[in-house]
C-alpha positions as CSV (number, residue, x, y, z in Angstrom):
1,X,126.7,92.9,204.1
2,X,128.9,94.6,201.6
3,X,132.7,93.4,201.4
4,X,134.7,96.5,202.2
5,X,136.9,97.7,199.3
6,X,140.2,98.5,200.1
7,X,142.0,101.5,198.5
8,X,145.6,100.3,197.0
9,X,148.3,101.1,199.2
10,X,151.4,103.4,198.1
11,X,153.3,100.2,197.9
12,X,150.8,98.5,195.9
13,X,150.5,101.3,193.4
14,X,154.4,101.5,193.2
15,X,154.4,97.9,192.4
16,X,152.0,98.2,189.7
17,X,154.3,101.0,188.2
18,X,157.3,98.7,188.5
19,X,155.3,95.9,186.9
20,X,154.2,98.1,184.1
21,X,157.7,99.1,183.3
22,X,158.8,95.3,182.8
23,X,155.8,95.0,180.5
24,X,157.0,98.4,178.5
25,X,160.5,96.9,178.3
26,X,161.8,99.8,180.4
27,X,162.9,97.2,182.9
28,X,164.7,94.1,181.9
29,X,165.3,90.7,183.3
30,X,168.4,91.0,185.5
31,X,168.5,94.7,185.7
32,X,169.1,96.2,188.9
33,X,166.4,98.0,190.9
34,X,168.1,101.4,192.0
35,X,166.3,102.3,195.3
36,X,167.1,106.0,195.1
37,X,166.5,106.5,191.6
38,X,163.0,104.5,191.7
39,X,162.1,106.5,194.7
40,X,162.8,109.7,193.4
41,X,160.9,109.0,190.0
42,X,157.7,107.2,191.9
43,X,158.0,110.0,194.6
44,X,157.7,107.8,197.4
45,X,159.8,106.8,200.4
46,X,162.7,104.0,200.2
47,X,160.6,102.2,202.9
48,X,157.7,101.9,200.7
49,X,159.5,101.0,197.7
50,X,161.2,98.3,199.7
51,X,157.6,97.2,200.6
52,X,156.7,97.1,196.7
53,X,159.8,94.9,195.9
54,X,158.7,92.6,198.6
55,X,155.1,92.4,196.7
56,X,156.9,91.7,193.6
57,X,159.2,89.1,195.0
58,X,155.9,87.3,196.2
59,X,154.5,87.5,192.5
60,X,158.2,86.0,191.2
61,X,158.9,89.2,189.6
62,X,162.0,90.6,191.6
63,X,164.8,89.1,193.3
64,X,165.9,90.4,196.5
65,X,169.5,89.7,197.4
66,X,171.0,90.7,200.8
67,X,173.7,93.5,200.6
68,X,173.2,93.6,196.8
69,X,169.5,94.8,196.7
70,X,166.4,94.0,194.2
71,X,167.0,93.1,190.7
72,X,164.1,92.5,188.2
73,X,163.9,88.5,187.9
74,X,165.8,86.3,185.4
75,X,164.2,83.2,184.6
76,X,166.2,80.2,184.9
77,X,165.7,77.4,182.8
78,X,164.4,75.1,185.6
79,X,161.5,77.8,186.2
80,X,160.8,78.1,182.5
81,X,160.4,74.5,182.4
82,X,158.2,74.5,185.6
83,X,156.2,77.4,184.1
84,X,155.3,75.9,180.8
85,X,154.6,72.0,182.3
86,X,152.4,73.6,184.9
87,X,150.4,76.0,182.5
88,X,150.0,73.2,180.0
89,X,148.2,70.9,182.4
90,X,146.3,73.5,184.2
91,X,145.1,75.4,181.1
92,X,144.5,72.8,179.0
93,X,142.1,71.1,181.5
94,X,140.4,74.3,182.0
95,X,139.4,74.6,178.3
96,X,138.4,70.8,178.3
97,X,136.1,71.5,181.1
98,X,134.5,74.6,179.7
99,X,133.9,72.8,176.2
100,X,132.2,69.6,178.3
101,X,129.8,72.1,179.9
102,X,129.4,73.9,176.7
103,X,130.1,77.2,178.6
104,X,131.3,79.4,176.5
105,X,128.9,82.3,175.1
106,X,128.6,83.9,171.8
107,X,129.9,86.7,173.2
108,X,133.0,85.0,174.5
109,X,133.9,83.4,171.1
110,X,133.6,87.1,169.6
111,X,136.0,88.2,172.0
112,X,138.7,85.2,171.6
113,X,138.5,86.2,167.7
114,X,138.9,89.9,168.3
115,X,141.8,88.8,170.6
116,X,143.6,86.8,168.0
117,X,143.1,89.5,165.2
118,X,144.5,92.0,168.0
119,X,147.5,90.2,168.2
120,X,148.1,90.0,164.8
121,X,147.8,93.7,164.4
122,X,150.0,94.4,167.4
123,X,153.0,92.2,165.8
124,X,153.3,94.7,162.9
125,X,153.8,97.6,165.6
126,X,156.8,98.3,167.5
127,X,156.7,97.6,171.2
128,X,155.5,94.5,172.9
129,X,153.7,95.6,176.0
130,X,150.4,95.6,174.2
131,X,151.3,92.0,173.0
132,X,152.0,90.5,176.4
133,X,148.7,91.9,177.7
134,X,146.5,90.6,174.7
135,X,148.2,87.2,175.1
136,X,147.6,86.8,178.5
137,X,143.9,88.1,177.9
138,X,143.3,85.3,175.6
139,X,144.4,82.7,177.9
140,X,142.5,83.9,180.8
141,X,139.4,84.0,178.5
142,X,139.4,80.8,177.5
143,X,140.2,79.4,180.7
144,X,137.3,81.5,182.6
145,X,134.4,79.6,181.9
146,X,135.4,76.0,183.5
147,X,133.6,76.3,186.3
148,X,136.4,75.1,188.5
149,X,136.9,78.1,191.3
150,X,140.1,76.1,192.8
151,X,141.7,75.5,189.4
152,X,141.2,79.1,188.5
153,X,142.7,80.2,191.4
154,X,145.7,78.4,190.8
155,X,145.9,79.6,187.5
156,X,145.6,83.4,188.5
157,X,148.3,82.9,191.0
158,X,150.7,82.0,188.1
159,X,149.8,85.1,186.3
160,X,153.1,87.1,187.0
161,X,155.1,84.3,186.4
162,X,153.1,83.9,182.9
163,X,153.6,87.7,182.1
164,X,157.5,86.8,182.5
165,X,157.5,84.0,180.7
166,X,155.6,85.6,178.0
167,X,158.1,88.5,178.1
168,X,161.2,86.4,177.7
169,X,159.8,84.6,174.5
170,X,159.7,87.8,173.0
171,X,162.9,89.1,174.6
172,X,164.8,85.9,173.2
173,X,162.6,85.9,170.1
174,X,162.2,82.1,170.6
175,X,158.5,81.9,168.9
176,X,158.8,80.0,165.8
177,X,155.3,81.1,164.4
178,X,153.6,84.4,164.5
179,X,151.5,85.0,167.7
180,X,148.5,85.1,165.3
181,X,149.0,82.0,163.7
182,X,149.6,79.6,166.8
183,X,146.6,81.4,168.6
184,X,144.6,81.0,165.6
185,X,145.3,77.2,166.0
186,X,144.2,76.8,169.4
187,X,140.8,79.0,168.6
188,X,139.9,76.8,165.7
189,X,140.3,73.8,168.1
190,X,138.1,75.6,170.6
191,X,135.6,76.7,167.8
192,X,135.3,73.1,166.6
193,X,134.2,72.0,170.2
194,X,135.8,68.7,171.0
195,X,136.9,68.8,174.3
196,X,139.8,66.6,174.1
197,X,141.2,67.9,171.0
198,X,141.2,71.5,172.2
199,X,142.6,70.2,175.5
200,X,145.8,68.7,173.5
201,X,145.9,71.6,171.1
202,X,146.2,74.2,173.8
203,X,148.7,71.6,175.8
204,X,151.2,71.8,172.6
205,X,150.9,75.3,172.0
206,X,152.1,75.9,175.6
207,X,154.5,73.0,175.4
208,X,156.3,74.2,172.2
209,X,156.6,77.7,173.3
210,X,158.4,76.7,176.6
211,X,160.8,74.2,174.6
212,X,161.5,76.8,172.1
213,X,162.2,79.6,175.1
214,X,164.8,76.8,176.6
215,X,166.3,76.3,173.3
216,X,167.0,79.9,172.6
217,X,168.1,80.6,176.3
218,X,170.7,77.7,175.8
219,X,171.9,79.2,172.4
220,X,172.2,82.6,174.4
221,X,174.3,81.2,177.2
């Protein structure tokens, strides 16, 4: 028997629209999400919009406060630390497993190279939505061959918070090197094929991004 494919609900579609607005920089961290305005723009009821807010809240993208309403989530220093330290452990282990199993195909390597090149091209353009998406695609790709289903499930559950993390590194301009350069370093380690080295390089890549973001957040208090 085939699995039943469920059509997305209005709330799910609305949540995606709001999430995309965050990616495009139309909805910034800490910004209030006005029910009347958004329900009119999205052409949905306020009840459906509240359901969309709850979906985004479960992903860590929206904060809901009693008597105040919904706001685009604003990452605290504690949450940033939790995100990058967990990603550093999980993603680096996934890459190590993939290399130990020699699981990457030539198509995977070509796609990795193309994504890193695309990051360089996007850095020359205005706007940052594309950069966030490509950055996330690169990290998803290097992890996907690990063969550890539960590990991939946990990494997948972090995707929305990863989105917020990357968005904040851009908003705070915390990266000390260009995106293409840092991701090329990771790619080179993967191409060299030594599991322990690639694991360490990726872990350091994520840790340095997290620590730089924390520094910028502290400077902007």
